[in-house]
N, C-alpha and C positions, 0 to 999 in steps of 0.2 A: 668938234671932234667926231671922227667916224666911229661907228660901232666896231668893237674888236673884243676878242676873248682875253680875259684877264689871265696873267701868268699864275701858275699854281701857288707860288710863294705868296703873292698878294692875296689870293683867295684864302689861304690858310690864315694869314694875318687878319683879314676881315672877320673870319670865323672866330679867331681868338678874341676879338672884341666882344663877341656875344658869350663865349664859353668861359674866358679867363679875364674877367674885368678887374680882378684883384687876386692876390695869393689865396685867399679863402676859397674862391671858386675853383682854382686849380687843385687845391688839396681835396675838396669835395669830389671832383671828378675822378681823381686817382684813387681815392678810398672806395668809391663805388665800383671801379674796375676790380679792385682787390676783392670786394665782397662778391661780385659776380663770378669771380674765379674760385669761389668756395673757401676763401681764407678763414682759418680758425684763429689766427693771431696776426695782427698788423702793428708795425712799429713806424711812427712818424717822427722824423728828426728835422728840425728847422733851424736856420740861422737868419737873423734879421727878418723875422716873421715870414720866412719862406722866399724872400726876394733874393738873398745871396745863395741860399741852399734850401732845397726841400727834398728829402730822401724818404721814400715810403717803401718798406719791405714787407712782403706777405709770404705766407706758406701755402698759397693756392695751387691750382693745377699747373701753373706755368704756361709758357708759350713755346711750341715746337720751333726748332731752328729755322725750318723753311717758311715759317709764318712770322718771324720776328720783324723783317723789313715790311711785310704787308701790314702789320699792326700799326706802323707809323705812317701809313698812307691814308688819304682822305676817304671817308665813307667805306672803310673796311671793318667788318665786325663779324663775330661768331655768334651773335645773339639773335639775329633774325635773318631770314633768307627770302621771305615772300610777303605779300600784302596780308595774307592770313596771319602771319606771325605778328605783324604790326598792330592788328586789331585786338590782340590779347597778350601784350608785352608783360612778362613776369620778371624780367631782369631790370636792374637799375639803369643801365646804359644800353643803347641800341643804335646810336647814330654813327658811331665810328669817327667822331670829330675831335674828341678830347686830346688824344695823344698827338696827332699832327698839328693841332692848333697850338698846344703848349710848346711843341718842338720848334714852331716857327718863330717864337718870340723868346727863346732861351737857348741854353746849352743843355741838351738832354742826353742822358745815358740810360739805356734799357738793357738790363741783365736778367736772364730768365733760364730756368731749367724745367722742362716738363716732367711729368711723372714717369714717363717711359724712357726718358733720355738718360744717358750716362754722364754727359758733360753739359755744362751751361755755356751760353754764348752771350756776348755783349755787342751792342750797336750804339754808336755815338752819332748825334745829330746836332750840328751847330747852326742855330738860327735857320733851320729848314734844310741845310745841306747835309745829306746822309753820308756817313763814312763807311768803312769796310767792317764786316762782321768778323769777330775773333773769339776764341775760347776764353772763358773767365771762370774763376772759382765761385760757386754759388750753390747753396742747397736747393732742394725742390721749392719752387715758387718764383717770385718776380721782385725785382727792385727797380724802381724808377727814381732816377736822380736828376733833379732840375736845378741848374745854377744860373745866376745872373739873369733873372727874369726881367724882361723889357729893357735889356741893356742896349739893344740897337733900335729901340723905339722910345727915345727919351720923352716924346710927348705923352705917351701912355704912363711912363714912370713918374712924370711930374704930377699926375693926378692921384698918385698914392698918398695916403695919409702917413702919420708918424708910425714908427715901428710898433709902438705900444698899441695904437689904434688898429693897425692891420693885424697884429697878433690876436687882439681881442676877437676880431672877426674870424680868424682861423680857428681859435679855440672853440668858439661857439659852433662852427661848422663841424669840428671833430666831435664835440659833445653831442650834437644832434645825431651824428652817425652812431655814436656809442649808445644812445637811447634807442635807436631803431633796430639794432642787432645785438641782442643780449648774448647770443651764442658765440660771439667773436671777442677775443681778448684784444685790448687796444692800449698802446703805450704812446705817450706824447712827450717829446723832449724839445725844449727851445733854448738855443744858445748854451748847449751842454747842461742845462738844468732840467731835471725831470719835472713835468707838470702833473701828470697822473699816469698810473699804471693799473688798468682795470682788468681783472681776470674775467674769464667767461662766466656768465651768470645763467645757470640752468634752472634753478628753483626760484619760486616767487620770493623767498627770503633774500636770495642772492641778488635778484633783480631789484628789490627795494633798496638793498645796500648800495647798488650801483647808482640808482636814481638819487639816493641821499647825497652821494658825492657830487653828482652833476647838477642837481637842482637845489641842494641844501637840505640839511637834516630837518629844518623847520617845516619844509614842504611835506616830507614824509611823515612827520609827527602829526600833521593835520590832514593827511590824505585818507580818502575813502576808496577802497577797491571796488570797481564796477566790472560786471561781466554779463553779457547777454548775446544770444544768437537767435535769429529768426529769419525765415524767407531768404536764405542765401547770404545774409549779412551777419557779421559777428563783430563785436566790439568788447574790448577789455582795457583796463588801465586804471589810472589813479586820478581822482579829482579832489581838490582841496576843499575843506569845509569853508563855508562862507566867511567865517571869522578870519580866515587867512587870505583875504582879498588883497589885490595889488592896485597901485595907482596907474601902472602901465601894463600893457598886454605882453610882458616880457617873459612870462612863464606859461606859455600856451603852446603845446607841442602836439601835432597830429601826425600819425604814422599810418600810411595806407599801404597794405601789402609789403611792409618792410621799407617803404620809401617815405622819407620826411617830406611833407607837403605843406603848402599854404592854401587854404580854401576858405573863401569868405562865407560860403553857405554853411559849412560845418562849424566855423567859428560863431556864426549867427545862431546856429542851433544850440550850442553850448551856452552862449550868452542869454538866450531866451529861457533856457532851463533854470538859470540862476536869477532870473528877473525878480522873483519873489523874495529873495533872501540876501540881496546885496545893497549896499549904499549906492545911491545914484553916482555914477561916474567911476565906481570901482570896477576892477577887472578880476574875473576868476582865474585860478591857476589849475592846470591840468596837463597830464600826459596820457593821450588816448591812442589806442591801436585799433585800426579798423581793417577787417578782412572782407574782401569782396571778390567775386569772380573777375579776373583780369579782363574778360570780354565785356564787362559792364562799365568799364572806365577807360577813358582815353588819356594816356599820359604824354601824348605827342602834341601838346599845345603850347609849350613854353621852351625856350632854348636850354634853360637849366633844369627842366623837367620837375620844377617845384610846384607847378599848378596843374590841375587835372580837370577833366570834365566827365561827369557821371551821366550815364544813359538815363537813369531815373533819379535825378537830383532831389526831387521833392521827397521820394521815399527814403533816401539815405538821410536827408535832413531830419525828417520826422523820427526815424529810427534812433538817431543819436540824441535828439532832444528828449525823447521819452525815456531813454536809458538813463540819462543824467538826471532828469526830473525824478524818476523813481528812486534813485540813490539818495538824492537830496531830501525827498519826502520822508525817508526813513531816519533822518537825523533828529532823533529824540532820545531822551534819557532811557537807557536800558536797551536800545536797539543795537544790532550787530555793527552797523556802520557808524554809530555815534559813540565812540570811545569817550573816555573821561574828558570833561571840559578842560580848558587851559588851567594848568596847575602852577603855583608859584615855585620858584627854585631857591627860596631863601628870603631873609628879611628884606634885602635890597630889591627883590623882584616882586614883593607882595602886591603892589599896585598893578603891575602887568599881569600877575597871576589871576587877579580878580577881573581881568578883561576890561579895565578902565582906561588902559593906555592905547587901545587900538581904535583906528577909524576917527571920524570927526568928533568934535566935542559933543557931549551928551546934551539933549534938549533940556531946557529949564523945567523945573518941577514946581509949578505954582500950586497953591492950596486950592482945593475944591470943597464944596459943601459935602459933608459926609452923608452918603446914601443910607437909607433906612435898613437895607438888607443887601447881602452879597448877590452878585450877578451870576453865581453858579450854585448848584444845589449842595446842601450840606450832606456830607457822607460820613458814616461812622468809621472809626479807625480801630485797628486791632492793637494788640500788645506791642510794647516797644521792640521786643525781640523779633516779632513778625515784621514790623515796619523796617527794621534794619536790613531785611532782605530785599526791600524795594529799592529801585535805582536811586530815587531821591530821598528815601528814608522817611523820617517822621519829624514834623515841624516842632521846634522848641521855643521859638521867639520870633517877634516881628520888630525889626530894628529900625528906629526912626521913621516908622510908618512907610518904609520903602522896601526893605529887604527882609526876606524870609530866611531864617536860620534853621537848618534841619540837620538831623544826625542820621547817617546811614552806616553801613558796615565798614566803610573805608575811612570815614572821618566827618568833616564839616561841609555841608552843602549850603551855598549862598545863592538865593534866587532873587532876581529883580521882579517883584510882583507885577508891576505895571507892564513891563516888557513881555513877561510870560503870558499874562492874561490877554494882552493885545494880540499875540500870535494865536492863542486859542480861539478868541472871538473872530478873528479874521478867517481862520480855517473853517469855522462853522458857517460864516457868511458865504464863503466860496462854495461849500458843500450845498448850501441851500439854493444857490444859483446854478450849480452844475447840472448839466443835462437838459436844462430848460432853454427854450429858444429865447433869443435876446428880445426883450420888449422894446418896441419902438414908439416914438412920438412924432406925429406929423408936424411939420413946421407951419406955423400960421401963415407965413409968407415964404414960399419956396425961394431958395437962395441960388441965384445963378453964379457959376464959377467959370472964368475964362481959363482955358487950358491949352496945351499944345495939341496938334493933330494926333500925335502918338498917344498922348494921355487919354484923349477922347476915345480913340480906338480901343485902348486897353480897358477903360471903364465899360464900354459897350460889350466887349468880349467877356468881361468878368461881372456882368450885371447880377448873376445869381450868387456869386461869391460875396459881392457887396451887400446883397439883400440878406444873406445869412449872417453877415456882420452887423446888421441893423441899419444899413445905409440904403435908402431908396434913391437911386440916382438915374435920371433920364438924360439922354443926349438931346439937347435942344438946338444944336447947330454943329457945323464942322469942327469948331474949336470952342465949344461951350457945353457945359454940363449943368444940370439943375438938381440941387439936393432937395428932396421932398420930405424925408423923415430921417431921424437919427435915433440912436439908442436912448432910452429914457434916462438912464443914469448920466448920460453925457449931454443932455439937452441944453445945459447952460454954457457949454463950451463953444470953441471956435470951430464950427462945422466945416468951413472951407479949409482951414489948416489941417483938420482931421482927414478930410478926403485926400488932400494933396499928399499927406504922409502915407496913407494907405496905398495910394497909387505908386508912390516911390518904393514901398516895400514889395508890391506885386512886380514891379519892374526888376528889382534887384534879386529877389528870392523866390518869386512865383507864389508867395503866400504872405499873409500879414497877421501877426498876433497883436498888432498895435491897439485895436479896439478893446480886445480882452484885457490887455495890460492896463489901459486907461480905466476900464471898469474895475479891475482889481485895485487900482489906486484909490478909486472912490470907496470901495469896500474897506480898504486898509484905513482910510481916513475915518470911516464910520466905526471901525473896530477900535481905533485909537481913542476916539471920544467916548466910546461905550465901555472902556476898560477901567478897572479900578485905579484910582489916582493915589498920589502920595498923600500921606497923612490920613488915609482912610484906615482906621483900625480894623484888624482882622482877627477873628477868633482862631483857636487852634484847629477846630473843625474846618473852618473856611480855608485856612492855609493848607491843610492836608488834602482837601478837595482839589485845590489848585495844583498841588504836586501830582496827584493822581491823573488829573486832566493832562498835564504836561507829558506824562509817561505814555499817553495814548494818542497824542496829537502830532500830526506830521509837521516836520520842520520846527518843532518847538525848542530846538537848541538855540535858535536866534529869533529875534523879534522881526517885525515887518521891515525894519530899516537895516537889518544885517547885524545888529548888535547881539552879543551873546546874552542869553537869558539866565544862565546859571554857571556856576563854577564850583570846583571841588578843592578843598584843602585836606589832603590826606593826613593821617595821624603822624606820618613821618615828616610832613611839611610843618605841622604844628610843633613837633618836637624840635625841628631845626630852628624855627622862629624863636623858641625860648631856650635854645642851646641845651636841651635836655640830653642826657647821656654822654656829655663831654666831661 
């Protein structure tokens, strides 16, 4: 075949394959256009998950009559005009591909009235063929009506899933938009059935109410609000307490400058911050909003604009990680970010209220010889009335050699003594190692490692970084490295596997916390074996000393494995358990 120019209709249909792979992508693009138009309220009406009908109406600035046809032409946009604009995009859309791409694979009707116009005008496009413009009744704003999506491209339509599956994707797309723009009211209707109607949310209380509807009330009940700004970066949002971990990464939302994004580096930053407080394999839940100078981020790297590239990716990664780490470090009894531990909701929920039903099964509790003395100092306690003002109150009993029962002003506090002491010991071990350089141990026989040329180049370029991590690595050939020393605490491990994993981290994220995590795992194991065990009798003074330590130790709301260390049964809960007052 000879080289020739493709017809515009085919070009638009090819573009539609990137922009409109399913109804959810179409809805996302149209909603972003409405938001860029300054809409304060958007209504989304769907039939058959948007395949038969998708109607989106907004109250934005509208499109002038003489620009209506231009809006449906390829690469026509009001959002950028030069290369300089492209380097600091502040709008959600900017390529001018969405409307013509959608119109090429559907029957589209565009009706709009601009703020300065008296009349509204409509334009119909049938699978790329544009009709005549005519007046139409419409308030200020725009309505885009899309019918019979992929009707003339049956091959594309065959790849769509069931109506229920496609609508699930659409609903998630609309929910993500609702999370990203609290100032815009949003209504969703499917097959004449209202799905949700979210009013604009100006205050933090209103925003939390919206997130409770979108992410579930359980998420907000376990959420910690975070906020920090420094060096031209700002982040705020909600992260879930470690006890509210998930098996899947299905409740992780990142919003950058009002745009919902997927970013492996930022997800890695949050996951690293949770490394000390989650079960292995569990996923954190969060909704985080990041603000940055648009000139510092490139949003033009993906057709759907969901992936971005930062000019200083390492700095953004560290900023987010430290923000989340600081919030999680303050999860201890009595802190602002650590509200009451899980509380039971009645007799049938007692086991869940005690935190016994979440996460993997509890480790076995074998009997250990009773030590001669406690592993923390005995501290005097004040009067009961003074102890009631303390977050964990005053110890009253040691139940079955495992649980501390304490009374505070709200009711009954139950503490897992081993789990709590394990966290306290672990944090003290980490503090003892913090700030000191990693001690290394030379290998008696240096270990050669065969690697790829790219990995050898990477190790040579990051030799100082590897040395700071406790790994002395030499390049002994074009595709060979030699390990000469490793961190002391990891001397008995697999040095080759450790090096390969660290190089993989450096390739993916430009940094690696893997060695520190493995050292922390060793410290956690030491803390576990050094903590008070079941059937170890504790005196009242020892129990109170442990409670006071919990109130001043970071992350003491959960043990090293992510299990809760304490819970509270309020007087109201206790009254409900025994049907008092009925």
